[in-house]
N, C-alpha and C positions, 0 to 999 in steps of 0.2 A: 504493500500500500504506499502510495506517495502522499506526503503531508507537506504542504508548502505555506509558509507564512508570508503574507503579503504586507510590506512595510512602506511607510512614508513618515518622515518625522514632521512634515508640515501638513496642515489640513488643506483641503481643497485641491489636491494634486490629481484626483481621479482614482485613488486607491480602491474605494468600494466599488466604483464602476468597473474597475478592471477585475475585481473578484467576481462580480455578477456575470460579466461578459465571458470570462474564461470558464466558469461553471457551465454556462450554456453551450460553449464549444465542447466541453467534456461530454455533456448530455448528447450533443449532436453526434459525437464519436462513439456513443453507446456506453459510456462509462457510468458507474455508480459514483456519484459525487455528493459530498456534504460541505456546506459552508458553516464554519463556526465564527459567528460575529462577536468579537471581543471589543469592538469600538464602543465607546460610551454613547455615541450617536448611532444606533443600530439600523442604519439604512438598509443593509442587506436583509436583516431579519424582518423589517417592515415590508420590504419588497417581496420576500418569500411568502409572508402572510397574505398579501394581496394576490399573488399568483395562485396560491392554494384555494383562496376563496373564490377566485374566478375560474377554477377548474383548469388552469394552465399547468401543463407538465413542469414540475419543479425539481431542483436539487432539494435535498433536505437542508433547511436553514434553521440553525439553532443558536442560542446564546450559551455561554459557558455553564456547565452543570456544576451543582454544589460539590460533587465528589472530586472535582479537579479535572484539568485538561487531559492528563495522562490516561485516567480511567475512561474518559469520554472517548478519546481517540481509540483506545483499545476496544471499546464497545463496537465501534464502527468496523475495525479490523475484523472482529468476529462475525460481522454481517456481510463481509465480502465487498467492502467499499474499496474502489480503486483510487480515488483521489479526495483528500481533504484540503480545503482552502481555508486558512485562518485569516480573517480580516482583523488586523491588529490596530490598537489605538495609535494616533498620530503623535505620540510623545514617547519619551524614554521612560517606560513604566515596567514594573515586574511582569505585567501581562505579556509584554513583547519578548522578554527573556524566557518566560515560561513557554511561550509558543515556539520559540526557536529551539529550546530544549527537546521538544518532541517532534520537530520537523526534519524532513529529509533534505529540504532545500528552502531557499528564500527568493522572493521577488521584490525588488524595489521599484516603486512607481514615482516618477517625478516629471514635472513640467520642465521645459527647456529654458528655464529662467535662471539668472545668476543667484537670486535669493533662494530658490528651490534647490539648486545644485549644491549650494553650501551645506545643506543639511544631509545630502546623500552620503558624504564621507563617513559620518558616525554610523549610519545604517550599515554600510559595507563593513565598517570595522567590527561592529557587534556580530554580524553574520559570519565574518571571517574568523573571529575569535572562537566561535563554536563550530568552525570547520564545516559550514553548510555551503553547498553549492549555490551560488547566487547570480541572478541575472538582473538587468536593469531594463525597464521599458520607459521610453519617453512618451508621455501622455499630454493631451491638449496642445499638440504641436501646431504651428501655423500651417493651414492647409495649402497655402501658396508655397510651392517648392522653391521659388526664387528667394525666399527669405532664408538668411544664413543661420538663424537661431538653432536650428536642429543640428546642422553640421558643427557648429561651434560647441553646442552642448555635448555631442558625441565625443568630440576631441577632448573636452574637459573630463568626461567620465572615463574615457580610456586612459587618460593620464593618471586617474586614481586607481587604475588596474581593474576597472569594471568590465564585465562581459555585457555588452550593450546589444539589445535586439536591433537588427538592421532596419526593421520597420517601426516608424514612429506613428502613434495613433493621433490622427488629426482632430483638432477641436471642431465639434459639430453640434448643432442644435438638436440632432437626433438623440443625443444621450439624455438630456432632461425630458424630452418628449417620451422617449421609450420608458424611462423610469416612471413617469406619471401613469403610464399604462400597464405597469407591472411587467414590462418586457425589457429586452435589450435591443440595441440598434440592429444587429443582424437578424433579429426576429421581425422587427418592425419594418425594416427595409431590406429584404433579402437580396436585392440587387444593388444596394447602395455601396458607397465607398467604405463605410465603416465595416461592413461584412467582410470585404476583401482584406482590409487591414488586419482585422481580428483573426482571420484565418491565417494570415501570414505569421502573426505573433504565436498562434497556437502551434503552427508547424515548427517555428524556431524553438519553442519550448520543448517540443518532442525531440528535436535533433540535438539540442544542447544537454538533454538528459534531466533538465530541472523538473519536467512534468511528464517524462516518458513513463508509460504504464504498460503492464503486460498485455500481450494479445488478448482481444475481447472475445469471450465465448458466450454468445447470446443465449444458448441453451442453459449454461451454468447460471447466468445472471438471472434468467427467468425463474429458475428453480429456487433462488434465494429469497424471493418475495420482496415486498416493499420495505424500505428502511424506516427504522423508528429511532427514537432517542432513548431506548431502554438501557438501563445500566448493565454493566457486564455481569454475566452469570445468571440473568433472569431466563426463565424458560416458560414459553407459552403466554404468561401474563406479562405483556410488555406495556408498562405504564407510560403514559404520555404526559409530560409537563406542559405548563403554559408556554414554554419556550420552543415547542416543536411545531412543525408543519408537516403535513402529509407529503410523502415523497413518491413521485412516479418517475420512472426512468424510461426515456424513449431512445430509440436507435436513430 
C-alpha cells in the first residue's frame, strides 16, 4: 500500500485541490483510494461528504481517527487499499511529522511565486530527514506559456535538489467551479486543459515511484467490498463514525 503525505507550508497553494484531483485520477485507474484529511480546514472531507450525498462515486474521505494515524492506516491496509493520501495542515505541526512517519512518500505543492518557494525548502528538509521519496508539483501556474515564472520556479526548486514534475498545473476557474459541484476539473470538463495536465502529473507520479501501485486486479478488488473506516480487528460489525463517507470504487 502506498501512503503519500501532501505538504505545503503556506495556505492557498492548491494542496487540497491536488489531493482531490489525484484521488480521482486513482479512481479512474481503478485503485482503492482513501483521503485522510488532517487539515484544520477540512475542505477534502466536506467535498467527500457532498459527493457521497449526491451519489457520486467517491474515495473514502475521513478525518483522523481517535486511535491515531498508524492504526487508521493499518485498518485500510487490511481492507486492501492501494493508495492513502494524507492532506496535511499548512504549518509545521506534529500532525505533519506524524503523517510523514507513516508515509511511503511525500508530495509538496507550491505556487511558482518567490514567497511560496521560500517555504518549500523546509518541507523538503523535513521529508528528506525521514528519508521519504519526495516530489514537487507547481500549482496555479500562469496559463500563458510565455510567462517565465514557471521556468524560474523550476530552476529554483531544482537548485534545492527537488524532483519537480515536468508538467505545471495551470491556474483555472475550473477548480473552484468543480469544487462547488463536488467534482474535480477532469470530471467537470473531461476534454479540458486541466484533465490533460492532471493526467500528465499522474503519469509522472507513477514513473517516479512516488505513487506507483501494484497492478490492479479488478476481480480481487470487487471481492473486497466497499471501504469503511472500521478500526483494526473488527469483524462483521464495521462501525461508522461521523467522520466517514461511503466509498464506491469505479474503474
